[in-house]
C-alpha positions in Angstrom: -105.3 -209.6 -49.0 -105.7 -213.3 -49.6 -108.9 -215.3 -49.3 -107.8 -216.9 -46.1 -107.0 -213.5 -44.5 -110.4 -212.2 -45.7 -112.2 -215.1 -44.0 -110.2 -214.6 -40.9 -111.1 -211.0 -40.8 -114.8 -211.9 -41.1 -114.5 -214.5 -38.4 -112.6 -212.2 -36.1 -115.3 -209.5 -36.6 -118.0 -211.9 -35.6 -116.0 -213.1 -32.6 -115.1 -209.6 -31.5 -118.8 -208.5 -31.5 -119.5 -210.8 -28.5 -116.1 -211.6 -26.9 -112.9 -209.9 -26.3 -110.0 -211.2 -28.4 -107.3 -209.7 -26.2 -106.5 -213.1 -24.7 -106.2 -214.9 -28.0 -102.8 -215.7 -29.5 -101.6 -213.9 -32.6 -102.8 -215.3 -36.0 -101.5 -217.3 -37.8 -100.2 -219.7 -35.2 -96.4 -220.3 -35.0 -96.7 -223.9 -36.3 -98.1 -222.6 -39.6 -95.4 -220.0 -40.2 -92.6 -220.8 -42.6 -89.3 -221.4 -40.9 -86.1 -222.0 -42.8 -85.2 -225.7 -42.7 -88.7 -226.8 -41.9 -91.2 -228.3 -44.4 -93.9 -225.9 -45.5 -97.3 -227.1 -44.1 -99.5 -228.3 -46.9 -102.8 -227.9 -45.0 -104.6 -224.6 -45.7 -105.2 -222.2 -42.9 -108.8 -222.4 -41.7 -109.7 -219.3 -39.7 -113.0 -220.8 -38.6 -111.4 -223.9 -37.2 -108.6 -221.9 -35.5 -111.2 -219.7 -33.8 -113.2 -222.6 -32.7 -110.2 -224.2 -30.9 -109.6 -221.1 -28.9 -110.9 -221.2 -25.3 -113.3 -218.4 -24.2 -111.8 -215.7 -21.9 -112.1 -216.2 -18.2 -113.8 -212.9 -17.8 -116.6 -214.0 -20.1 -117.0 -217.2 -18.2 -117.2 -215.4 -14.9 -119.7 -212.9 -16.3 -121.9 -215.7 -17.6 -122.0 -217.3 -14.1 -123.1 -214.0 -12.5 -125.5 -213.2 -15.3 -127.6 -216.3 -14.8 -127.4 -216.1 -11.0 -125.3 -219.2 -10.4 -122.1 -217.7 -9.3 -122.3 -219.7 -6.0 -122.6 -222.9 -8.0 -120.2 -222.2 -10.8 -117.3 -221.5 -8.4 -114.5 -221.6 -11.0 -114.0 -220.8 -14.6 -112.9 -224.3 -15.3 -116.3 -225.6 -14.2 -118.1 -223.0 -16.3 -116.0 -224.0 -19.3 -116.9 -227.6 -18.7 -120.6 -226.8 -18.8 -120.2 -225.0 -22.1 -118.1 -227.7 -23.7 -120.0 -230.2 -25.8 -118.5 -233.8 -26.2 -118.2 -233.2 -30.0 -115.5 -230.7 -29.3 -113.1 -233.5 -28.3 -113.0 -234.9 -31.8 -112.1 -231.5 -33.2 -109.4 -231.0 -30.7 -107.8 -234.4 -31.3 -107.9 -233.8 -35.0 -105.9 -230.6 -35.0 -104.1 -230.8 -31.7 -103.6 -234.6 -30.9 -101.0 -233.9 -28.2 -103.2 -231.8 -26.0 -105.2 -233.5 -23.2 -109.0 -233.8 -23.8 -111.0 -231.2 -21.9 -113.8 -232.0 -19.5 -117.2 -232.0 -21.3 -120.8 -231.8 -20.1 -121.8 -235.2 -21.4 -122.7 -236.7 -18.0 -124.1 -233.5 -16.6 -126.4 -233.0 -19.7 -127.7 -236.6 -19.4 -128.6 -236.2 -15.7 -130.0 -232.7 -16.3 -132.2 -234.0 -19.1 -133.8 -236.6 -16.8 -134.3 -234.1 -14.1 -135.9 -231.6 -16.4 -138.2 -234.3 -17.8 -139.3 -235.2 -14.2 -140.0 -231.6 -13.2 -141.9 -230.8 -16.4 -144.0 -234.0 -16.3 -145.1 -233.5 -12.7 -145.9 -229.9 -13.3 -147.9 -230.4 -16.6 -149.8 -233.3 -15.0 -150.7 -231.3 -11.9 -151.6 -228.1 -13.9 -153.7 -229.9 -16.5 -155.2 -233.0 -14.9 -157.4 -233.9 -17.9 -154.8 -233.5 -20.5 -154.5 -236.6 -22.8 -151.3 -238.6 -22.4 -150.0 -238.0 -25.9 -150.6 -234.3 -25.6 -149.0 -234.3 -22.2 -145.8 -235.7 -23.7 -145.9 -233.1 -26.4 -146.4 -230.4 -23.8 -143.4 -231.6 -21.8 -141.3 -231.4 -25.0 -142.6 -227.9 -25.7 -141.4 -226.8 -22.2 -138.0 -228.6 -21.8 -137.3 -230.1 -25.2 -134.2 -229.5 -27.3 -135.5 -226.4 -29.0 -136.6 -224.6 -25.8 -133.3 -225.5 -24.2 -131.4 -224.0 -27.1 -133.5 -220.9 -27.0 -132.9 -220.5 -23.3 -129.2 -220.9 -23.8 -129.2 -218.1 -26.4 -131.1 -215.9 -24.0 -128.5 -216.7 -21.3 -125.8 -215.5 -23.6 -124.1 -218.9 -23.8 -123.7 -218.9 -27.6 -120.2 -217.3 -27.7 -119.0 -219.6 -24.9 -120.1 -222.9 -26.6 -117.3 -225.2 -27.8 -118.6 -227.8 -30.2 -118.1 -229.4 -33.6 -120.7 -230.1 -36.3 -120.9 -233.6 -37.5 -123.0 -235.5 -39.9 -125.3 -238.3 -38.8 -125.0 -241.9 -39.7 -127.2 -244.9 -39.5 -126.0 -245.7 -35.9 -125.3 -242.2 -34.6 -127.2 -238.9 -35.1 -125.5 -235.8 -36.3 -124.6 -232.9 -34.0 -126.2 -229.5 -34.9 -125.6 -226.2 -33.3 -129.0 -226.3 -31.5 -128.2 -229.7 -30.1 -124.9 -228.5 -28.6 -126.6 -225.3 -27.2 -129.3 -227.4 -25.6 -126.7 -229.3 -23.5 -125.8 -226.1 -21.5 -129.1 -225.6 -19.6 -129.3 -229.4 -19.0 -125.8 -229.4 -17.5 -126.6 -226.4 -15.4 -129.7 -228.2 -14.0 -127.6 -231.2 -13.1 -124.9 -229.0 -11.5 -127.5 -227.2 -9.3 -128.9 -230.6 -8.3 -125.4 -232.0 -7.5 -124.1 -229.0 -5.5 -127.4 -227.9 -3.9 -130.5 -230.0 -3.7 -133.3 -231.3 -5.8 -135.7 -228.5 -4.8 -133.1 -226.0 -5.9 -132.8 -227.7 -9.3 -136.6 -227.7 -9.6 -136.7 -224.0 -8.8 -134.1 -223.4 -11.5 -136.1 -225.3 -14.1 -139.3 -223.5 -13.1 -137.7 -220.1 -13.3 -136.2 -220.6 -16.8 -138.6 -223.1 -18.5 -141.9 -223.8 -16.8 -142.7 -220.2 -16.1 -143.2 -219.7 -19.9 -146.6 -219.7 -21.5 -147.0 -222.6 -24.0 -150.1 -222.8 -26.3 -151.5 -226.3 -25.9 -154.6 -225.8 -28.1 -152.6 -226.4 -31.3 -151.4 -229.8 -29.9 -154.9 -231.3 -29.6 -156.4 -232.2 -33.0 -159.6 -234.1 -33.7 -160.6 -235.8 -36.9 -164.1 -236.4 -35.5 -164.8 -234.1 -32.5 -168.5 -234.8 -32.5 -167.9 -238.5 -31.9 -165.2 -237.8 -29.4 -167.5 -235.4 -27.5 -170.3 -238.0 -27.5 -168.0 -240.6 -25.9 -166.7 -238.1 -23.4 -170.2 -237.2 -22.3 -171.0 -240.9 -21.8 -167.9 -241.3 -19.8 -168.9 -238.6 -17.3 -172.5 -239.8 -17.3 -173.9 -236.5 -18.6 -177.0 -235.9 -20.8 -176.8 -236.4 -24.5 -175.2 -233.4 -26.2 -177.4 -231.3 -28.5 -176.6 -228.6 -31.0 -178.5 -225.3 -31.0 -178.3 -222.4 -33.4 -177.5 -219.3 -31.3 -177.0 -216.6 -34.0 -176.9 -216.2 -37.7 -176.5 -213.5 -40.3 -176.5 -213.4 -44.1 -178.1 -216.8 -44.6 -179.0 -216.0 -48.2 -175.8 -214.0 -49.0 -172.4 -215.1 -50.3 -170.8 -215.0 -46.8 -173.2 -216.2 -44.1 -172.1 -216.7 -40.5 -173.6 -219.2 -38.1 -173.0 -219.5 -34.4 -173.8 -222.9 -32.9 -173.7 -224.0 -29.3 -173.5 -227.5 -27.9 -175.5 -228.1 -24.7 -175.7 -231.0 -22.2 -179.0 -230.4 -20.5 -178.9 -226.7 -19.4 -175.1 -226.5 -19.5 -173.4 -225.1 -22.5 -170.3 -227.2 -23.3 -168.9 -225.3 -26.3 -169.5 -222.7 -29.0 -168.3 -222.3 -32.6 -168.9 -220.3 -35.7 -168.6 -220.9 -39.4 -170.0 -220.2 -42.9 -172.1 -223.3 -42.7 -174.0 -225.1 -39.9 -171.8 -228.1 -40.3 -168.6 -226.2 -39.8 -170.0 -224.3 -36.8 -171.1 -227.5 -35.2 -167.7 -229.0 -35.8 -166.0 -226.1 -34.1 -168.4 -226.1 -31.2 -167.7 -229.8 -30.5 -164.0 -229.1 -30.7 -164.4 -226.1 -28.4 -166.2 -228.3 -25.9 -163.5 -230.9 -25.9 -160.8 -228.3 -25.4 -162.6 -226.8 -22.5 -162.4 -230.1 -20.7 -158.9 -231.2 -21.7 -157.4 -227.8 -21.1 -158.9 -227.3 -17.7 -156.2 -225.7 -15.6 -155.8 -226.0 -11.9 -155.4 -222.7 -10.0 -151.7 -221.9 -9.5 -152.1 -221.7 -5.7 -153.6 -225.2 -5.6 -150.8 -226.9 -7.6 -148.8 -229.3 -5.5 -145.9 -231.3 -6.8 -144.5 -234.6 -5.4 -140.9 -233.2 -5.5 -142.0 -230.6 -2.9 -141.7 -233.3 -0.2 -137.9 -233.4 -0.5 -136.1 -231.5 2.3 -134.1 -228.5 1.5 -130.3 -228.8 1.5 -127.9 -231.7 1.1 -128.5 -235.0 2.8 -129.7 -238.5 2.5 -133.4 -238.7 1.4 -133.8 -241.9 3.5 -132.8 -240.3 6.7 -135.2 -238.4 9.0 -135.6 -234.9 7.8 -138.5 -232.4 7.7 -140.5 -232.9 4.5 -142.8 -230.5 2.8 -146.6 -230.8 2.8 -148.1 -232.7 -0.1 -151.7 -233.8 -0.8 -151.9 -236.1 -3.9 -154.5 -235.1 -6.4 -157.3 -237.4 -7.3 -156.6 -239.4 -10.5 -159.2 -238.6 -13.2 -160.5 -241.2 -15.6 -158.5 -242.1 -18.6 -159.2 -239.9 -21.6 -161.1 -240.9 -24.7 -159.4 -239.8 -27.8 -161.1 -241.1 -30.9 -159.5 -240.4 -34.3 -157.2 -237.7 -32.8 -153.6 -236.8 -32.6 -152.7 -236.3 -36.3 -152.9 -239.5 -38.4 -153.7 -241.8 -35.6 -156.9 -243.7 -36.1 -156.6 -245.8 -32.9 -159.0 -245.6 -30.0 -157.8 -245.6 -26.4 -159.9 -245.5 -23.3 
């Protein structure tokens, strides 16, 4: 068995583990076989490229639509295949099969879906965490609906075997295309398709079900180089009493591993608490804990109201008279004070 046949056997084994190969043509293709009187092709047989050019079976496309609960939106296998076709695949097809027409891709759907997902995530994060700093809020939106979460959701949906794409290197004017980038386009295209064929509330429900219902740890996104000074400015902003540090507990002061527990109080209210093997470290962590308690204050889920809830259900003109949902805008809090925070930034904003 030659090297090309071994590679094809390996590729076929990977393909067969997730998709049925009964619909695929026999390998090698007829145009690569030797025929008397025709010139022998000089290009080597690439099993990986040949397998990438093959369309997914219609049964797998139909199963994917039913698996994610969008069989009423993905009404045809051609539409499902368009959602799973990245625009980079067109270049690969024209390179090896220049006479075939270019397939429909998800380039426009992914662009619309990306904007919609950013809208839904921004309004949700702002309503759920009203005191979150602006830079941290942008990082939280990316953690919910960014490229990596979209690629992970696409894998969980089982869209990896259906993806048609082509890897390309980046240039100074155009970024490269990686597998995760191509996968991320599928949930974005699905969001745009739900918005196009149903309504904006339906698209918002889809994003909330697959993305915004996940728990994201926001504590690691907030870093302070000087939390004591940031806490002092925050207390002044809310016109509270000057914060004071108090030693709450200690053990092993004269040993090799002492532990101190320090609390920071504003009047009679305890703002934060921290521990450490020195008083300075415990006070640092207590100030950081006090800041996180304020910035990560979460609104109760039953009190969260979103501006997009006012849009009427179903298709129609948003400017025409239609019953709108109830919405009470939340009060805008004062702008945050982030001194020497967010990584290497030494700027002060208020």
